[in-house]
N, C-alpha and C positions, 0 to 999 in steps of 0.2 A: 504493499499499500504505499509505503513512504517512497519507494522508486517511482511509482505512479504519479503521486503527488510532485515530486521533484521535477520529473519529466513536463508534466503540466505546467508547473511554474515557470521553466525555463522557456517553454512555447509561449505561453503567455507574455512573458517578458520580451521575447524576441519580436513577437508579432506586433505589440503595443510599444516597442522602444521609440519609435517617431514621435508617437503622440506624447510619451512621458517626457522626451527630451524638448519638444515644442512648450509643453507645460512648464517645465522647470526654467527653460530660457526667459519664458514671459514673466517669471517671479524675480528675474535677476536685473541689476542696473546694468548699464551699458559698461561699466569698468569692469565689473565681475565676470560679464560674459566674455570679455578679452582675455582676463587673466584665469577664469576657472571654466573650463568647457565642459567639465563632468556633470553628473546628474546631481551633485551636492549643491546646496544653497547656503552660502554664509550669511547673507542679509537679505531675507525675502521683502519684496516689495511690490506694491500693486500700481506703481507709478506708470509703468506701460500701458495699463488699462485706462488710467487717467488720462493719458496723452491720447491715446486712440479716440476716446470721446471728446478731447479737446480739439482734435483735427477735424471735427464734424463740418465746420464751415467749407472745408475742402473735400473731404471724403465722409459723406454722412454714412457710417456702418449700419445704423437702424434703417436707414431708407433701402440699403443694399438688403438686409435682412427680410425687411417686410416685401421686398419684391421677390425674393427666392421662396417666401412662404407661400406667397399668392400664385407664383406661377408653378411651383411644384406641387402644390395642394390641388390646383386646378386640373393641370395634367394629369395628375394620378386618377382625379375623379373622372375626368371624359375619358381616359384609357378604360376605365372599369365599365363605364355606361356603353362604350363601345363594344368592348371585349365579352360582355356577359351574354348578351343575345346570341352572339357568335359561338361562344362556347357552348351555350346550350344547344345550338344548331349541330355542332360537331358531335359532341358528346352523347346526345340522345337521338337525333335523327340521322346521324352519320353523314351529313351534308358537308362535303369537303373534308373528310376524315382523313383521307389518304394524302391530299396534296394541300390543304391549306395550312396545317400547322409546320410542315416542313418548310413551305415557301416563306411563310411570315418568320420563321426562325433563322432561315440563310439570310434574309433581308437584314435582319438585325445584326447578323454576323459581319456584314460588309462595312467597312470603315465610313463613319459617318461624314467624313470630308468629301467624300464623293458627292453627296447632294448639297455641299454648302452653296455652290454657285447658282444652281437652279432654285433653291429655295430663298436665296437672297433676292434674287430677281422677281420672283413671284411676289415675295413680301414687299418689295419697293413698289411694284405696281398695284397692290391693293392697300398700301398705306399701314402695314402692320410693323414695320420697323420701330424699335425701340418703344414696343408696348407690351404691358405683361399678358395680354390676351395672346399676343403673337408668340410670346416665347412659351406660354403655357401650351399652345396648339402643337409646337415642335416637341416638347416634353411629353405631350401624349403620344405622338408618333414614334417615339424613341422607346417608350414603355410599352407600347401596344403588343409587341410579340410576348415580351414575358408574361404579361397580365393574361393574354389568351391561353399560353401554354399552361400556367398555373390553373387557371379556372377549368380548362379543359380535364385537367387530372382531378380536380377537386371534384368536378361533376360526375367523372366517370366512376369515382369511388362512392358515389351516392346510391343507395340501394333503389332499384327500379319499383320494387314492391311499394315504396312509399308514394310515388307518382301514380301508380296503378290504382292504388287506394283513393287517391285523390280524385281521379277520373270517375271511379266508380261512385263516388258522391255527387258528381256532376259537375265538378270544377272545370272551368275552361282552361286554355293552354296558358293564357296571361295570369289568370288567377292563380294556377297551380305554381307558375315560376316566382311569382310574387309572394303569396302566402305559404308555400311549401319549400320550395328549392332555395329561394333566397334565404330563409332563416336557417336552414340546415348547412348552408355553405357560409355562413357568417364568419366564422373563424378564418376560414380560407381567403373570404374576400378582405378581411380587415388585415390580415398579414400581407395580402398582395397590394393593398393601399399602401401600407407603411414601406415595402420594398420599392414600390413607384415613386412614392414621395422622396426616399433617401437617393435612387438613383436620378431623380429630376434634380434632386438639391445638388449633386455633386456634377451635373452636366456642365462643362466649361466651353466646349467649343462654340455651339449656338448663342450662348450669353455672349461671349467676345463679339460673335460676328453680327449679331441682329439687335444689339443695344448699344447706345452710346451715352445716356445720361437719366432718362426718365425711368427706364426699367432694368438698369444694371443688376444682376444677381450679387450674391455675395461671393460665388467663387471667382468672378471677375473684379468686383469692387476690392477684394482682399488684396489682389494682386497690385493695385494701386500704392498700397502702403510700402511696396518694395522699391518704389523709385528712389534713387539715389540724390540725397540731399543732403548739405551740410558736411561734405566729405566722405559720405557713404551710407549703407543702408543701415538703418537703425533695426537691429536685428531683435532687440526687446520688444518694439512696438509691433514689429511683423509677427512675431511669435505670438503676442497678445490677440492680434486681429485673427490669425489661424485659429486659436482656440476658441475665440469667441463664434467664429463662423462654423465650427464643427460640434458645437453643443446642441443646437437643435437635433439634427439627425442622430446624434450620439444619445441623447436622452431618450428619444424615440424608440431608438433600437433596443435599448437597455430594457425598456419596459414592455416591448413587444418579442423579444428574441425566441420565446418558446413558441409562438405563432408562426414567426419566420421560418424556424427550424422545420416545423410540421408542412408548411408549405413548399418549402424546398425539396422534401422528402417525399412528397405526395406523389403516389402512383409508382415509387421505387420498388414496393413489394406488393406483390399481388398474391392473394391466397388460392 
């Protein structure tokens, strides 16, 4: 047991080392960062976080956070609304069961940079550049393959007897989906929403390409604090910004990690 705990602790430390180093750096002064690059802190300080807030006249981190929350949340919700009916059709009626999931999954495997120029031109034509709704639509498309695959697996694990009983009671297809299937798949839907939100939050390419000021997400806004000024990058302030930017998805994933694990392993074992 002790060996297992030791191996687990070593793996957890290794995977979380970048985050730990960033948090420690954010709690050091500039002089200590240069003199003490280890994970120890001689004189902890919150001055870096104060300076992040003080820089709001140039880089408003709260505005960037709000943009990410709106875009990632709306993108996850839209992906779920589009994928749920499609997943029902695939899992229950067999419509596109052979070709739709593979095609959608393969499209997600293609590097997103390939779609950058046409999407930019389309957004420019319909005036969606630098808007939260425009960024949310892209995040919806980015997450749609993942949402579809997870929901198809969740619906495939749902016993047909439940739906057959609802049909015998005279329930229509729409009523059965809303009143029977939807509640039974609520844990899978919740975990899918969380994963979609996290992936949307971490999206950088389209945030950089499609926003300039009003709808800049935190992933792009955080990079503004790395601009060299006053003789170089202020690593303590930059680390504080990174810690703040990772908090929302980190806290969300900590609360929902059990559901996320179930969603990722859905369909992996068949009786």
